[in-house]
N, C-alpha and C positions, 0 to 999 in steps of 0.2 A: 503493499500500500504506500504511495507516494505521498509525501508531505513535504511542506516547504523547509522544514528543519532537516529533512533527510539529505544525504549526501548523493543527489542525484544530477546529472548533467542534463540541463535543458539547452535546447536551441535559443540562443540570445533573442532573436526576434519573437519566437514563441512565448518565452518567458516574459518578454516585455508586453506582448498582447495580453497575456493573462494578468500581469500586474495592472495594466490600464482597465482590464474588464473587472478586477476587483474593486479599484477605486470608484469606478462608475457605479457598480451595484452598491456600494457602501454609500455614495453620495445619494443615490436614488432613494435608499431606504433611512436617510439621515443617520447613519452609523458613525460614531466618532472613529476618526483614524488612529486608532491605537495599534500596537504591534500585534497584541492578541487577536483584534478585531481583523486586522489585515491578514494574519496567518489564517484565520477561519474562513475568510472569504476568498482568498487565493486558493484554498483547497477545495471550496465550492466551485469556482472557476475552473479549476483543475479536473474536477469531476471523478477523482479516484477514490472517493469514500461515498460509495452508493448510499448507505443509510443517512449521511449528513445531508446529500443533496435531496433525497426523498423526502427528509423532514423540512427542510428549507422551503421546497416547493409546496408542502402542505400548509406551512405557516404563510407563504405568499398567497396562496389560494384562498386562505381565511382572512386575508388582509390583517394579519398580525403585525403589530409594531415591533420592530427589532430593537427593543430597548436594552439597557445594561444587563438586566437580569436574564433576558433571552439570549443575548450574544454569550454571556458567561456560561450559560448553561450548556449551549451548543459546544463552545470551546472545551469546557471540562469533559463533556461526553464523548465526543469524537475526536478532538484534536490533541488535547493535552496527555491523555493516557497513551496515544501512538507516539508523541514526541518522547515521552517517558521512556517507552519500551525501545528506542532507537539507541540509547546509550546514556552514559553519564550516572548509572545508579552505582553507587558505592555499596561494596559488600561489607557487612558488619566485621569490627575487628575480631571478635571471637571466631567467626567463620574462617576469616583469614588464617588465623592461629591453628585451626584444627586442619585446615588444608595443608599448611607448611609442616605439621607435625606428621600428617599421614604421608606426604612426600617424602620426609626424611626417613620414616620407617620404612617405605618402600625401596628407596634407595639403599638403605642398609641391607635390605633383603636381597636385593639384586647383586650388590657386591659379594655378601655371603655366598649366594648360588654360583657366582664365577668362582669364588675360592673353592667351593665343593666340587665342581666340575675339574678344576685343576688337580685336586687332591685324588680324585678318582682316577684321572688320567695318569696320575703318577703311580698308583697301585697298579693299574692294568701295564704300565712299562715295566715297572719292577718285576712283575709276574712273567713278562716276556723275556726278561734277562736272566730268569732262573731262580728268582727270590722263593723261599720257602713259603709254601701255600698258607701254611697256618698263620705265619706272620703277616701275609696279605689279607687274609679273613679278618684278624684282629684289627688291622687298620682300617678295614672296609667297616667294619661294625662301628668303630669310633667315629669315623665321618657320617655314617648314616644316623648314629645317635645325636651327634651335634647338629646335624641338618634339622632333624625332627624338632629339637629344643628351639633353634632360631625360629622355624617356621610357627611353633607353638606361640613364641614370645611375639612375632610380627602380627599374627592373628589376634592375640589378645591386645595388643596397642591399637590396631585398627578397629576391633570391637569397642574399645574405649572410645575413640573417636566417633564411631557411628552412634553410641550412646549420647555422646554430647551434643551431636548434630540433632538428635532426637528431642533432647531437652530444649535447645533452641528452637526447633520446629514447634514444640508444644507452647513454648513461652510467647512465641509470634502469634500463635493461633489464639492464645488466651488474650493477649494485648489488642489484637484485631477486634476480639469479641468484645471486650471492655470498652473500645473506642465506639463501638455501634450501640451499645446497651445503656439504657438509664438503669443507674446503680439502685434506685430505690423500688421501682416497680418491675425489673427485670425484662421489659419489653424494649423495643427500638427507641433510641433517643433522637432529638431533633436533628442531629447530623446525619443519621441514617435515614430518618424520614425524608430529609431534603434531596438525598441522593436517589432514594428509591423513587420518590414522587416524580423526579425530573425523569429518570429512565422510562417510567411507566408511561408518562403522558407522551413521550417520543414513540414508545412502541405501539400504544393505542393509535397513534396518527399513521404510523408505517403500516399497520396491519388492518385499520380500519375496525378495530374491535373496541367495545365499550368499557368504560372506567369509571367507577364510582367511589365515591368517598364519604365518610361520616364522621363527625366531630361530637364527641359529648363532653359535658360538664357536669361535675357533681353538684348537686343542689345544696344550697346552704352550707357549702363546705366550710367556710370561715367559722359557722357556728360550732361544728364538731371540734375544730382547733381550740376555740375560745373555752367551750364547755368541758371538754374532755382532755385536752392536751394535744400537742402535736405527735405524740407516739400514736395516739388513736387516730389522728388524722392520715398519718402514714399507713397505719394498718387499713383504713378505708381505701386510699388510694391503690395499695397493693390488691385488695379485693377486687376493686373494680377493673384493675389491669388484667387480672387472673381470668375474670369472666370474659372480657373483650378478647383476649388470646384465645381461650377455649371455644368461642363463637365464630371465629372466622377460620378460614382455610390455611393450610401450610403456605400456600402460594401468596397468600394475602400478607399485609403488614399492619401489625398493631403497634403504635408508637405513642410515646407521650409528647405532646405537643408543647407543653409548658404548664406549670402550675398544677391545677387540677382538671385540665383539659387534656383529653386523649383522642387518638384518632386512627382510623382504619382506611387502609387503600385496597380496595377490591378490585382487581384487574379481571377483564372479561365478564364485568358483571353490570346488568342494565339498573336502571334507578329503582325499580320497584322491588327487584330481588335484593338490592342493597338496603331498601327501607325495611324490609322484612328481616333481615339480619340485625339490623339496628333496634328494631323492636324486640328481637329475641334477647339481645343484650340487656336493652332496658328492664324488660320484664324479669329477666334473671336476677338482675341486681336489685330491683325492687323487692323480691321475694326472698332475698338473703337475710338471714338472722346474723347480726353482729353484735358481739360481747367484748367487753374490755378484757384482755387476756390476763390481766393482773388480778382484776377482782370478780370476773364473771358477770360484771354488770351489763344488763342489755341497754345498748346506746340508740336502739330505735331503728327506724327503717332508713335506707340509703336509696336516694332516687337520682336519676340523671335526666338531663335534658339533652337531646340530640338533634343535630342538623345534617341533612343528608342533600348530596348534589352529584349530578353525573357531570363528567367532562365534556365540554363542548371543544371539537377540534378546533386548534388554534388558540384556545383560551390558555392564559398564562396560569402558571402554577399558584401565584398569589390571589389570582382572581378567584380561582376555583375554591381555595382555602377561604377566602373572604366571603363566598357565596354560603359555604357550611356555616360560617360564624354568624351570619345573618340569620340564617334559618334557626340555628341554635338560640339566637337571642328572642326569636319570635316564640320558640317553644318556651323560653323561661316568660315571656310577655303573657302567653296563654295559661299559665298556671304551673309550669314545670312538670317534670315526670311525663314527658311525651316526646315524640318525634316528629319534626316538621321538614318537609322537602323543599328545597329551594327551587326557584323559578328560572329556568334556563334563559328567559328573555332578559334577565338581568345583564346577562353577557353583553347582548346587543346594546342595551342602554348604556353600559359602562363604556364601550367601544365608542359610542356616539359622543359620550361626554369628553373622552380623551382625544379625540381625532382633531387634527388642525382645522381651525376655522377657515372657510373659504373667504377670499377677500371679495 
């Protein structure tokens, strides 16, 4: 896959025409001429990242404004990861050390094997010159014993290196999981949510598949904290997160959006199906019995209000989330402990509000 940062040889005239085309596209779509934006649109003009081109064409067809967040999302998804894969990735010091040790062990083993071969050749030569067979056998046994010992030591050292690599791999996996997980609730954190939502929206546009989202907020959450303390509030948050995670599929994402707000991203899901899932979550939470762990005291019912929205092709991620939030606020206004579906017409209204005024 060709990228601007890759070391490829372009015809000078062709490269100049691509650069001109990139600048023209950026000017037409009112895109700031930053290095990252130029790289993104150069690759679009180059046409060697099919998914990037398909996504941009979908955004253009839906008259999507290429603002800072959209360009950054496209760059991070399609260009940045490819640039990173082309080189410059530093190997951690620990892995370098393990590689060096393993290389040293193998070098010693190779040297020992050469010495062993020379010793065996010498035994064979002595036998040819008439040396006593018993002496030759004793020397041969000694050489084979030494070779076996050396091989065992090398194997043990390489096994140690392999074990150290396994520990590093496990640590990296744990660190990656921690970087994507909310420490309190155990579901995905905001960083993971942003990544997943961005890639899900792009995939939905690429394949023409539906994608729906619902956001929930714990009703009167501040009262739980004020009346029972933050430990009980944390207990309530963990319960709600657990119910949310149990009601969505493995391919869906349950995440903590912030504070007492949680969110679910349901790929390949129409609006009504998403609403049904949201209702199951709401009913299951309202039916749960929560008691203080320390005293066994019943702290009463917990309810949530939920806003549901379906992605409209070309819609920005923050617009989709905002529509969920508006529907959630409406659920609060209507009395809480209910699910409200967002109106897709809000997307068109927002686009009209933010579009440039005609002269």
